[in-house]
C-alpha positions in Angstrom: -13.7 -71.7 81.6 -12.9 -68.4 80.0 -14.7 -65.2 80.6 -16.7 -63.5 77.8 -14.3 -60.5 77.9 -11.3 -62.6 77.3 -12.9 -64.3 74.4 -13.5 -61.0 72.6 -9.9 -59.7 73.3 -7.0 -60.2 70.8 -3.5 -58.9 71.0 -2.6 -56.2 68.6 -0.2 -58.5 66.9 -2.9 -61.2 66.3 -5.2 -58.5 64.8 -2.4 -57.2 62.5 -1.9 -60.8 61.5 -5.6 -61.3 60.8 -5.7 -58.2 58.7 -2.3 -58.9 57.1 -1.1 -55.5 58.1 2.7 -55.1 58.7 4.3 -52.6 61.0 5.0 -50.4 58.2 1.5 -50.8 56.9 0.0 -49.9 60.4 2.4 -46.9 60.6 1.1 -45.5 57.3 -2.6 -46.1 58.2 -2.1 -44.5 61.7 0.0 -41.6 60.5 3.0 -42.6 62.6 6.6 -43.5 61.6 7.4 -47.2 61.3 10.0 -46.9 64.0 7.5 -45.4 66.4 5.0 -48.3 65.8 7.9 -50.8 66.2 8.8 -49.1 69.5 5.2 -49.2 70.7 4.8 -52.9 69.9 8.1 -53.8 71.5 7.2 -51.9 74.7 10.0 -49.3 74.3 7.3 -46.6 74.2 3.9 -46.5 75.9 0.7 -46.3 73.8 -1.0 -43.0 74.4 -4.8 -43.0 74.3 -4.7 -41.2 71.0 -2.6 -44.0 69.5 -5.0 -46.7 70.8 -8.1 -44.9 69.5 -6.6 -44.4 66.1 -5.4 -48.1 65.7 -8.7 -49.4 67.1 -10.6 -47.4 64.5 -8.3 -48.8 61.7 -9.3 -52.3 62.7 -12.9 -51.5 63.5 -12.4 -52.6 67.1 -13.1 -51.1 70.5 -10.0 -50.0 72.5 -11.0 -52.3 75.3 -11.1 -55.2 73.0 -7.5 -55.0 72.0 -4.8 -56.4 74.3 -2.2 -53.7 74.0 1.6 -54.6 74.5 
C-alpha cells in the first residue's frame, strides 16, 4: 500500500513530460540557461530553494509534491 504523500508526488521529469515541456522550454520559463537546467536535472548541480519555488510555480505544484533529482 502506498502512502497518500507518495501518490501526490511526481518526478520533475514526469511533470515536464505531462506538460510537454522540454529542458530548453523549462529554462526559458524559469529564466535559467538550458545548460543550467540540464545540469540540475542530471544532478551535476544542486537545486537551490529559489529554483524549486520558481519551477513549482511554473507547473502550479507545491515544492513538496515534486520529487527533485
